[in-house]
C-alpha positions as semicolon CSV with decimal commas, in nm:
position;residue;x (nm);y (nm);z (nm)
1;M;4,174;4,600;2,114
2;N;4,339;4,274;2,204
3;E;4,695;4,230;2,084
4;E;4,675;3,853;2,077
5;P;4,687;3,704;1,731
6;T;4,381;3,514;1,608
7;Q;4,400;3,146;1,634
8;D;4,491;2,962;1,317
9;F;4,254;2,692;1,201
10;P;4,404;2,351;1,133
11;D;4,278;2,378;0,775
12;R;4,533;2,589;0,590
13;R;4,309;2,642;0,290
14;S;4,193;2,991;0,203
15;F;3,844;3,110;0,297
16;E;3,726;3,077;-0,063
17;E;3,857;2,721;-0,087
18;R;3,677;2,626;0,232
19;V;3,349;2,785;0,109
20;F;3,374;2,602;-0,223
21;A;3,449;2,279;-0,037
22;R;3,127;2,329;0,161
23;F;2,934;2,390;-0,161
24;D;3,080;2,071;-0,304
25;A;2,969;1,881;0,008
26;V;2,618;2,022;-0,022
27;D;2,610;1,931;-0,392
28;S;2,720;1,579;-0,304
29;R;2,440;1,546;-0,048
30;L;2,186;1,677;-0,297
31;E;2,302;1,427;-0,555
32;K;2,257;1,145;-0,302
33;L;1,906;1,269;-0,223
34;E;1,820;1,289;-0,592
35;S;1,943;0,937;-0,655
36;R;1,732;0,813;-0,363
37;S;1,428;0,992;-0,502
38;Y;1,482;0,812;-0,831
39;D;1,492;0,486;-0,636
40;T;1,156;0,563;-0,474
41;K;0,994;0,704;-0,786
42;P;0,846;0,368;-0,901
43;I;0,705;0,315;-0,551
44;W;0,536;0,655;-0,556
45;E;0,408;0,597;-0,909
46;R;0,248;0,266;-0,800
47;A;0,108;0,428;-0,487
48;L;-0,043;0,711;-0,692
49;K;-0,190;0,461;-0,939
50;E;-0,349;0,265;-0,654
51;I;-0,483;0,582;-0,495
52;L;-0,643;0,684;-0,824
53;E;-0,794;0,336;-0,866
54;A;-0,931;0,347;-0,512
55;R;-1,077;0,690;-0,582
56;Q;-1,248;0,554;-0,893
57;D;-1,386;0,264;-0,689
58;V;-1,523;0,507;-0,430
59;I;-1,691;0,711;-0,703
60;E;-1,849;0,393;-0,843
61;V;-1,969;0,284;-0,498
62;K;-2,117;0,629;-0,433
63;S;-2,302;0,606;-0,762
64;R;-2,443;0,264;-0,674
65;V;-2,544;0,385;-0,329
66;G;-2,725;0,676;-0,493
67;V;-2,919;0,436;-0,714
68;L;-3,005;0,220;-0,410
69;E;-3,122;0,525;-0,217
70;S;-3,352;0,620;-0,503
71;E;-3,491;0,267;-0,521
72;V;-3,548;0,255;-0,144
73;A;-3,727;0,591;-0,157
74;S;-3,948;0,460;-0,437
75;M;-4,020;0,142;-0,242
76;R;-4,114;0,348;0,064
77;T;-4,359;0,547;-0,145
78;D;-4,505;0,227;-0,289
79;Y;-4,525;0,072;0,057
80;G;-4,708;0,378;0,189
81;A;-4,960;0,364;-0,094
82;I;-5,011;-0,012;-0,052
83;R;-5,057;0,030;0,323
84;I;-5,320;0,301;0,274
85;E;-5,498;0,083;0,019
86;F;-5,483;-0,216;0,256
87;E;-5,626;-0,009;0,542
88;D;-5,909;0,111;0,314
89;L;-5,984;-0,248;0,207
90;K;-5,977;-0,363;0,567
91;R;-6,223;-0,092;0,672
92;E;-6,451;-0,177;0,378
93;L;-6,439;-0,549;0,461
94;I;-6,521;-0,480;0,827
95;R;-6,806;-0,251;0,721
96;Q;-6,948;-0,515;0,484
97;L;-6,907;-0,796;0,738
98;S;-7,075;-0,587;1,006
99;R;-7,366;-0,511;0,774
100;R;-7,406;-0,877;0,680
101;L;-7,377;-0,984;1,042
102;D;-7,647;-0,731;1,129
103;L;-7,867;-0,878;0,853
104;V;-7,803;-1,232;0,978
105;M;-7,882;-1,126;1,334
106;E;-8,194;-0,943;1,215
107;N;-8,311;-1,247;1,019
108;H;-8,229;-1,475;1,310
109;G;-8,437;-1,253;1,538
110;R;-8,733;-1,272;1,298
111;S;-8,697;-1,649;1,280
112;T;-8,687;-1,680;1,654
113;R;-8,998;-1,463;1,695
114;R;-9,181;-1,664;1,437
115;Y;-9,110;-1,988;1,616
116;S;-9,196;-1,846;1,955
117;R;-9,544;-1,734;1,837
118;R;-9,650;-2,080;1,745
């Protein structure tokens, strides 16, 4: 073992006094932090309020989008039905026009033959 004496610290307080002094310093720092948190508390409260309002707005927008999606789906169904009906009417019109055109052409042919016999 070394015979040299341990070095004395410049602080002549006892170990317990130094430990308690450290605790006091930590307590002082904690108090400063707590006072700062009280200073920022209104800021956080406003931020939380705004976040909650924004969340409510998002919920409302989602609801409106859901309604719009339903309406668009309904319109697509209606459009499909109208398109089918239009195509059916178009085919029927073409069929009727073709039949009438055939009748006109048939009558025209009879008229032409009648005049050519004379």
